N, C-alpha and C positions, 0 to 999 in steps of 0.2 A: 100707567106708563112711567118709566124712569129714564134717566139719562146718564151716560158714562162720563161725559164732560159737561155737567150742568152749568159751569161758569160761562160756557160759550153762549148760553141763552141771553146774556147781557147784550149780545149783538142785535137782539130784536129791538133795542132802542133806536136802531137806524130806521126802522119802518115808520114810526110817527114823524121822524125828521124828513123822510121822503114825502110823506103826505103833506106836511107843512110847505116843503119846497114846491110841490106840484100846485098847491092852492095859490101860492104867491106868483107862480108863473102864469096861472090863469088870470089873476088880477092884473098883472102887468100887460097881458095880452089884451084885456078889455080896455085898459087905459090907452094903449097904442091905437086900438081901433077907434076910440073916441076922438083922438087927435088927428085922425087921417081924413076927416071930412067926408066927401062923397064916396071916396074909395073905402073908407071905414064902414059906411052904411052897406056897401056891397058885401064886404067881408062878414059883417054881422048877420046879414040876411042869409049868406051861405052857411054860417055857423048854426043858425036856427034850423035850416033844412037838415043838417047833419044831426042836430039834437044831442041827446045824451050819448049817442054812439061814440062820440070822440073821446069819452072818458073810459070806454071799455078797455082799450089796450093798456092804458096806464094802470087801471085797476088790476088787470091780469098780471101786469108786471110786478105790482106790489104783493099780490098773493103768492106768485112764484118766488119772489125774494124772501118772503116770510117762511115758506116751506123749506127753502134751501138753508136759511139760517137755523131752523130747527134741526135740520139734518146734520149741521156742523156739530151740534151738541151730542151726536150719536145716540139717538133714542133707542130704547129697548122695551119690549113688552112680553108678557107671559103668553106663550103659544103652546097649545096641547097638540102634540104630533104623535101619531102612532108609529112605533118602531119595534123591531125585534130586539128584545133585551132580556136579561135574566142571568141567573147563576146556575150552572150545571156542574155537579160534583160527580166525577166518575170514580166509583168505588170498586176496586179490583180485588178479587180473591187471589192471593199469591201462595196458597198452600202447596205442598209438594205435589199433590195430584194434578195441578195445573201444568206439570211438565209432561203429562201423558200425550201420546202421539196419535190419538184417534182423530183429532183435528190437526191437519197438517199446517206447519211443521210440528207444532205442539198446541195444546189448548191455549196456553198463555200467549204465544206468539200470534195465533189467529185472532185472539181477542184484542191484542195490541194493534194489529193491522187495521181491524175494523174501527177501533177508537181513533187512530190517526186520521182515517178518512173522515170520521165525524168531526173532529176538531178543525180540519182544514176547510170544511164546508160551512163553518159558523161565521156570522158577521162579527166585526170587532166590538159591537155593542153587547155581545154575550161573553160573560166571564166564565172561565172553565177552571175547575180545580181537580186535584187527583188525590185519592186516598188508596193506600194499599193495606190489606189486612190478611193476617194468617191467624195466629193466636192472640194478636193485639192489633190495634188500629194505628196507622202512621200517616200523617199528612205529608205526602211527597211533594205536592205543589199547591200553594194557596191559590184561590181563584184569581185569574188574571186574563186580560184579553191579548196578552202576548203569546200567540200560538206557538212560536218557536220554543218558549220555555215549557209549555205543556207537552209538546212533542218530545222534548229531551227527557222530561220526567217519565213519560210512557216508555221510552226506550230503555230506561234504567231498571224497569221492573224485572225481578227474578223470583223463581219459586222459593218458598221458605218452609214453614212447618204446618201447624194445625189450622183449624177453621173457626173463627169467632165472628159470625155475621153481625151480632149485636155491637161488637167493638167497631166494626167498619161503619155502621150507621151512626153511632155516637160520635166517632171522629169526624164524620161528614157534618153532623149538626154543630159540633164545636167550631168547625171551620166557617160555616155559614154565620154563626153567632158572632164570631170574631170579626167578620167583615162588616158587621153592623154595629160595632163597638159595644156589644153586649157581652158581659162576663160569662164565659162558658162554665157551667157547673154540672155537666153531665157525668164526668168521670175524671179522676186524677189518681196518681200513684198513692196519694195519702188516703184515698177513699176507695179501696178495691171493690166495694159494692157500689154500683152506680147510684148517684143521688136521683131522686125523682124530680124532674124539672118542673118549674112552675108554668102552667099553661098560660099562653098569651092569646090575644084575640085571633080568631081564625082568619087566616089570610095574611098574617104578619109577614111571612116569607113566601107569599104565593108565587113569586117569580123565581123561586129556587127549586131545582129538580135534582134528585139523586138517581143515578143509574147504577144499580147494584148488580155485579156480575159474580156468580159463584158456581162451582161444579160439585159441591159436596153438601153434607148435612152439618149443621152446627154441632160442635163438640166442645165448646168453651163458653164460659159465662161472659157477658150477661145475657138475659133472655132477649132474643131478637124481636119478639113481639112487643115487649116493653119499650125497646128502643124505637120501634116503628110507631108506637103510640105517641112517643115524645115528638117524632117528626110530624105526625098528624095534628098534634096540638098546635104546632107552629105553621101549619098550612103547607108543609113541604111534601111534595109528591115523590114517591119512590117507585121507579120502574125496575122490576126485578128480572134478571136474565139468568136462566138456568142452563148450564152446559152438562149434558149427559142425560141419563134416564132414571126414572123412579125405581126401576127394577134393580139398578146397580150393575156395576161391572168390575172385573178384576184387572188392575193395571200394573204394568211392570215399569217402575220409575227408578232410574239410577241404581239398578241391581236389586231393588226391593219390590216385593209383591204387595200391592195396596188395593184394598176393596173400597170403592167409592160408590156412594148412593145419593142421588139427588133428592132433597126433601122438597118436592114441588108444592106440597100442601102448605108448608111454612112460607115459601116465597109468594104463593098466591095470597095468603093471609096478609103478608106485609104490604103487598100492592093494594089489596082491597081496603085495608085500614087507612091508607094514605091517599086513596083515590088515584092511584097510579095504574099500572098494568103489568101483567106477568107474560114473559116470552120464554119459549124453550128454543135453544139454539143447538142444533145437531151438526151444523157445519158452518164454514166461514160465511157462506152466502146468507144464512139465517142471521148471523151476527150483524152483517152489514144492513140487513133489512130492519133489524131492531133499532139501530142507531138512526136510520132514516125516519122511523116513526116517532122518535123522541126529539121533537123540535122545540125551539124556544118559543116563548109567548110573544104575541103582539100586544104591547103595552102602550096605553095612551098616557103620556107623562108630560105634565106642564113644565116648561122650562123657559127661562128668560132668553129671548132671542133678539139680537140687534137688528133693527129695521131701518138703518140709515139708508141703505140702497133704495128702499121703497120711497122714502121721503125725497131723496135726491132725484129719483126718476120722475116723481110727481111734480116737483118744482120745475125741472127742466121742461116737462111737457106743457105746463101752464105758461111758462115764458115763451115757448115756441108758438103756442096758440095766440098769445097776445101780439107777438111780432108778425104773425101771418095776417091777423085782422088789421093791424096798422098799415101793413104794406098794401093789402088789397083795397082798403078804404081811402088811405091818404097818400099812398105811394112813398111812404117813408117808414122808418122804424121808430118806435116810441123813444 
């Protein structure tokens, strides 16, 4: 146990002074009885009948005073409390095919609507970040518990160009590493070939989750499976969400004809490597169900908690018990 105001513990010196004062009062009481003659003998006989019970209210008073003086120093202790917390990185494919209208109003808008619902349902103890990727990965919003900032970032997403799933995953890992003051070394403009990250103990980022949403097959470097292995080495689970079908479809987007084909096998491998899960979303209801299944973890985390109120309550309770005993036995307060 520690104290926020340890200097206030010096007030505990008042307790032995109160003990000394009480003992002197008892000595003076005995002297008064001795000088009272026959009346004193009667009072002394009555005192023997009461016995040690007469000291109980005073003892309770001193105990209560001691507890209250400790409370003044604002004690705190380490308490392990379970709570929902963690980091969720939403990774959005914003390639041109996400403007297709087979999900109404478009694939991207349907995905954004489901993501907004997910964000609004999370407790403040969960940090949410946002990554957008097409042919490169871009951190649109660093992890935060300010839901308004995350919602604004989701609203700003617009369709772009190609699809690089690996870039999206690595950008998410860089963001998670930055939040823990670790230097991200997965990819920079100076090293166009992603560096191989050094593995860390499994579970280092066990409270971090990536939700990867894409509607196409990877057509840009780096290798998505290598990026997924980097996530697995750090204990980061990836939940992959595929929009569309493995058979593929021809879409008409902004006057262009685009053939898009979902690489379900790759997304399933990414989820399996990282101990996540793969979902296929063919409509907006499916998307909403996916986000409901991706919940935060219940973590038991030791934290220093101030327990002043507990000490104050215990001290007052002891004082009330002492006062009640004194009133019932002697018809007076101590």
